[in-house]
C-alpha positions in Angstrom: -0.7 -30.0 -14.9 2.3 -31.0 -12.8 4.6 -33.5 -14.4 4.0 -37.1 -13.2 5.5 -37.4 -9.8 7.3 -40.5 -8.4 5.9 -39.5 -5.0 2.5 -41.4 -4.9 -0.3 -39.8 -3.0 -1.7 -42.4 -0.7 -3.3 -42.6 2.7 0.1 -42.6 4.3 0.5 -39.0 3.2 -2.2 -38.0 5.6 -1.0 -39.8 8.6 -0.4 -37.8 11.8 3.3 -37.2 11.3 5.0 -33.8 11.7 5.9 -33.5 8.0 2.3 -33.7 6.9 1.1 -31.3 9.6 3.1 -28.4 8.3 1.7 -26.0 5.8 -1.5 -24.0 5.4 -4.2 -26.8 5.2 -5.2 -29.6 7.5 -4.6 -33.2 6.4 -8.3 -33.9 5.8 -8.6 -31.0 3.4 -5.5 -32.2 1.5 -7.1 -35.6 1.2 -10.3 -34.1 -0.1 -8.5 -32.4 -3.0 -7.0 -35.7 -4.2 -10.6 -37.0 -4.9 -12.4 -36.4 -8.2 -14.7 -33.3 -8.0 -17.8 -35.5 -8.1 -16.7 -37.3 -4.9 -16.2 -34.2 -2.8 -19.0 -33.8 -0.3 -20.5 -30.5 0.7 -19.5 -30.5 4.4 -15.8 -31.2 3.6 -15.8 -28.4 1.0 -17.2 -26.0 3.6 -14.5 -27.0 6.1 -11.9 -26.4 3.4 -13.3 -22.9 2.7 -13.0 -22.1 6.4 -9.3 -22.8 6.1 -8.9 -20.9 2.8 -10.2 -17.7 4.5 -6.9 -17.4 6.4 -4.9 -17.7 3.2 -4.2 -14.3 1.5 -4.5 -15.7 -2.0 -8.2 -16.6 -1.5 -9.2 -13.5 0.4 -9.8 -11.4 -2.8 -12.3 -13.9 -4.2 -16.0 -14.0 -3.6 -17.6 -16.8 -1.6 -19.1 -18.4 -4.8 -15.6 -18.4 -6.4 -14.1 -20.0 -3.3 -16.8 -22.7 -3.5 -16.0 -23.4 -7.2 -12.2 -23.5 -6.5 -12.7 -25.9 -3.6 -14.7 -28.1 -5.8 -12.1 -28.3 -8.6 -8.6 -27.5 -7.2 -6.2 -30.4 -6.9 -3.7 -31.2 -4.1 -0.3 -32.3 -5.5 3.0 -33.2 -4.0 6.5 -33.1 -5.5 9.9 -34.6 -4.4 13.1 -32.6 -4.7 13.9 -31.4 -8.3 10.6 -32.3 -9.8 9.4 -29.9 -12.5 6.0 -28.3 -12.5 6.6 -26.0 -15.5 9.1 -26.3 -18.3 10.3 -23.4 -20.2 8.9 -23.2 -23.7 6.0 -25.6 -23.0 2.4 -24.5 -22.7 1.5 -24.6 -18.9 -1.5 -26.6 -17.9 -2.1 -24.9 -14.5 -1.1 -22.3 -12.0 0.1 -23.3 -8.5 -0.2 -22.1 -4.9 2.5 -23.3 -2.5 1.1 -24.9 0.7 4.5 -25.9 2.1 8.0 -26.3 0.8 10.0 -24.3 -1.7 9.8 -23.8 -5.5 12.5 -22.3 -7.7 11.9 -20.4 -10.9 14.8 -20.6 -13.4 15.3 -18.9 -16.7 17.7 -20.6 -19.1 19.3 -18.7 -22.0 21.2 -19.8 -25.1 24.7 -18.2 -25.1 25.3 -16.7 -28.6 29.1 -17.0 -28.2 29.0 -20.8 -28.1 25.8 -22.2 -29.6 24.4 -25.1 -27.7 25.7 -24.0 -24.3 23.2 -22.7 -21.7 23.5 -19.9 -19.3 20.8 -18.8 -16.8 19.7 -15.9 -14.6 19.8 -16.1 -10.9 16.9 -18.1 -9.6 13.8 -16.7 -7.9 12.7 -18.6 -4.8 9.1 -18.9 -3.8 7.8 -20.2 -0.4 4.6 -21.0 1.5 1.7 -18.8 0.4 3.2 -17.7 -2.9 1.9 -18.6 -6.3 3.2 -18.9 -9.9 2.1 -19.8 -13.4 -0.7 -17.2 -13.6 1.0 -14.8 -15.9 1.7 -17.3 -18.7 -1.9 -18.6 -18.4 -3.2 -15.0 -18.5 -1.3 -14.2 -21.7 -1.9 -17.6 -23.2 1.8 -18.2 -24.0 4.4 -20.9 -23.3 6.0 -20.9 -19.9 8.9 -18.4 -19.8 10.7 -20.3 -17.0 11.3 -23.7 -15.5 9.6 -24.2 -12.1 10.8 -27.1 -9.9 10.5 -28.1 -6.3 13.6 -27.6 -4.2 12.6 -30.3 -1.6 9.4 -32.0 -0.6 6.7 -29.6 -1.6 2.9 -29.4 -1.3 0.8 -27.3 -3.7 -2.7 -26.5 -4.8 -3.2 -26.8 -8.6 -5.7 -24.6 -10.5 -6.0 -26.2 -14.0 -6.1 -24.0 -17.1 -9.8 -24.7 -17.7 -10.6 -23.4 -14.1 -8.3 -20.4 -14.4 -11.3 -18.3 -15.7 -12.5 -18.3 -12.0 -9.6 -16.2 -10.9 -8.4 -14.5 -14.2 -10.1 -11.2 -13.5 -8.2 -10.6 -10.3 -4.8 -10.8 -12.1 -5.6 -8.8 -15.3 -5.3 -5.2 -14.0 -2.1 -5.7 -12.1 -0.6 -7.6 -15.0 -1.3 -4.7 -17.4 0.3 -2.2 -15.0 3.3 -4.4 -14.4 4.0 -4.8 -18.1 3.7 -1.0 -18.6 6.1 0.0 -15.8 8.7 -2.6 -16.8 8.9 -1.0 -20.2 8.4 2.7 -19.3 10.5 3.1 -16.1 13.4 5.2 -17.5 16.2 4.1 -15.2 15.2 0.4 -15.7 14.9 0.8 -19.5 18.6 1.7 -19.7 19.4 -2.0 -19.3 18.1 -2.6 -22.8 16.0 -5.7 -22.1 15.0 -7.9 -25.0 11.3 -8.8 -25.3 12.0 -12.3 -24.1 13.8 -11.0 -21.0 10.9 -8.6 -20.3 8.5 -11.5 -20.3 10.7 -13.2 -17.7 10.9 -10.0 -15.7 7.1 -10.1 -15.5 7.5 -13.3 -13.5 10.5 -12.2 -11.4 9.4 -8.7 -10.5 6.7 -7.3 -8.2 4.5 -4.2 -7.9 4.3 -3.5 -4.2 2.1 -0.9 -2.4 2.6 0.4 1.1 -0.5 1.5 3.1 1.3 2.8 6.2 4.6 4.2 7.2 7.2 1.5 7.5 10.9 0.9 7.0 11.4 -0.8 3.6 15.2 -0.6 3.2 18.1 -0.4 5.6 21.7 -0.1 4.5 22.9 -2.1 7.5 20.3 -5.0 7.1 21.4 -7.5 4.5 18.0 -9.2 4.7 16.5 -6.1 3.0 18.9 -6.0 0.1 17.3 -8.7 -2.1 15.4 -6.2 -4.2 16.2 -3.1 -6.2 13.4 -0.5 -5.8 12.0 1.9 -8.4 9.5 4.4 -7.2 6.5 4.6 -9.6 3.9 6.4 -7.4 3.9 8.4 -4.2 6.8 9.3 -2.0 9.4 7.7 0.3 11.6 9.4 2.9 15.4 9.0 3.2 16.4 8.9 6.8 19.6 8.3 8.8 20.6 7.6 12.4 23.3 10.2 13.2 25.4 10.7 16.3 25.9 14.3 17.4 27.1 16.4 20.3 26.7 20.1 21.3 30.0 22.0 21.7 30.7 23.4 25.2 31.7 26.7 23.8 31.0 28.7 20.7 27.8 28.7 18.6 25.1 26.3 19.9 25.3 24.2 16.7 24.9 20.4 16.5 28.2 18.8 15.5 28.5 15.3 14.0 30.0 12.8 16.4 32.3 11.7 13.5 33.9 15.1 13.6 35.4 14.2 17.0 33.8 15.0 20.3 35.9 15.8 23.4 36.2 12.9 25.8 33.5 13.0 28.3 31.0 14.8 26.1 27.7 13.0 25.8 26.9 11.6 22.3 23.2 11.7 21.3 21.6 9.6 18.5 18.6 10.5 16.4 16.9 9.2 13.2 16.5 12.1 10.9 14.4 12.3 7.8 16.4 14.4 5.3 15.1 13.9 1.8 12.1 12.9 -0.2 12.2 10.3 -3.1 9.5 10.7 -5.7 8.6 9.0 -9.0 11.8 8.1 -10.8 13.9 7.6 -7.7 15.6 4.3 -7.2 17.6 2.5 -4.5 18.8 -0.9 -3.5 21.1 -1.2 -6.5 24.2 -2.1 -4.5 25.0 1.4 -3.3 27.0 2.0 0.0 24.0 3.0 2.0 25.8 2.8 5.4 23.4 4.1 8.1 20.8 5.3 5.6 17.2 4.0 5.5 14.2 4.4 3.3 10.8 4.8 4.9 7.6 4.3 3.0 4.8 6.8 3.2 1.1 5.8 2.8 0.2 5.2 -0.9 3.8 4.6 -2.0 4.1 2.1 -4.8 7.4 0.6 -6.0 8.5 -1.7 -8.8 10.8 -4.4 -7.3 13.4 -6.2 -9.4 15.7 -8.9 -8.0 19.0 -7.2 -7.5 21.0 -10.1 -8.8 19.1 -10.1 -12.1 20.3 -6.5 -12.7 23.9 -7.5 -11.8 23.7 -10.4 -14.3 22.3 -8.1 -17.0 24.7 -5.2 -16.8 27.1 -5.1 -13.8 28.8 -1.9 -15.1 25.6 0.1 -15.5 24.4 -1.0 -12.1 27.7 -0.1 -10.5 27.5 3.4 -11.9 23.9 3.7 -10.7 25.0 2.7 -7.2 27.9 5.1 -7.2 25.8 8.0 -8.4 23.3 7.3 -5.7 25.9 6.9 -2.9 27.7 10.1 -4.0 24.4 12.1 -3.8 23.9 11.3 -0.2 24.6 14.3 2.2 27.2 14.2 5.0 26.1 13.8 8.6 26.7 17.5 9.3 24.4 18.5 6.4 21.7 16.1 7.8 22.1 17.6 11.3 21.8 21.1 9.8 18.6 20.0 8.2 17.3 18.7 11.6 18.2 22.0 13.3 16.4 24.0 10.7 13.4 21.7 10.8 13.1 21.8 14.6 13.4 25.6 14.7 10.7 25.9 12.0 8.5 23.5 13.9 8.8 25.5 17.1 7.9 28.7 15.3 4.8 27.0 13.9 3.8 25.7 17.3 4.2 29.1 18.9 2.1 30.6 16.1 -0.7 28.1 16.6 -0.7 28.5 20.3 -1.1 32.3 19.9 -4.0 31.7 17.5 -5.8 29.3 19.8 -5.3 31.6 22.8 -7.0 34.5 21.0 -9.8 32.4 19.5 -13.3 33.3 20.8 -14.6 30.5 23.0 -17.8 30.3 20.9 -15.8 29.0 18.0 -14.5 26.1 20.0 -17.8 24.7 21.2 -18.2 27.4 23.8 -15.8 25.5 26.1 -12.3 26.3 27.2 -10.2 23.3 26.5 -7.7 22.2 29.1 -5.9 20.0 26.6 -2.6 21.2 25.1 -2.6 21.5 21.3 -1.4 18.4 19.5 1.0 18.9 16.6 1.7 16.6 13.7 5.3 16.2 12.6 5.9 16.9 9.0 9.0 17.2 6.7 
């Protein structure tokens, strides 16, 4: 249960003012969840569920579970710097953020000067995110402090109602614990068991169902996490500038090698390497123009990069240096592109020859006017 708030929930909270209209639920639904469960009428509960359907957190639960949650969840508000969880104390609930910001903070005793406190970088949670479920799942005291950064609205699922959602968290929690302890490059940081428990709250297992850019060396907004590939593959890619010399071999040359004035510079994103299980990136390396593209079914373990810096800056610096030094030059990437495009053309010509010689009875007894379609591969 949230600590007693100075911010009293009253009818004024649900007045038609902009502050109360933000977030994921309508004012009447927020009002409903301040009432005791016995006073919540069926029609209002059904309206609440219709809003819950648009919230990702509730989409994995059955309709019956949503009904029970709507009957028992509590709407709570916090002012700035109010604590919802305290490190070392048994949590009474888990929380879903409706609006506002919550910070997770792990405090540590410094052994050099007993009584002084140090702490990890904070983890910031925003609208739609949740916390507190892992400590409830493992029936242990809270590993962190959780407090509201400003005015914050939350849904509270009490410990006695957690059984309704427990099953949906169990499998992912087991896998997260396993990978945090078995990922070789991460294990080199020599985490204590206490720190591993905190990492369970700070880290994420993230799956990608389609091809998308997940990291860009020139985009600081994508440098929050360090990534460790645990399943599937990702592609390393780079946008390179090149030109074709006017004389000599028809070989692509990197624009960085110096094109003659007046020569046209071309740019292309080239996929040049595949990262598999055990590969990591986003550890502070000089990635320059390099990108990482997810392939379908890729799964990564994500750790806040600042936590790694705090734990062992020297080790992380070495990991970043080794990764940056392993990246090929622009000319090597262009050679890869040239070889790939040549191989692709040869495969296309071979397929065209096969299709041209294929008996018409094997292609539905019709002569297709469409040109063959080819799928790019690396």
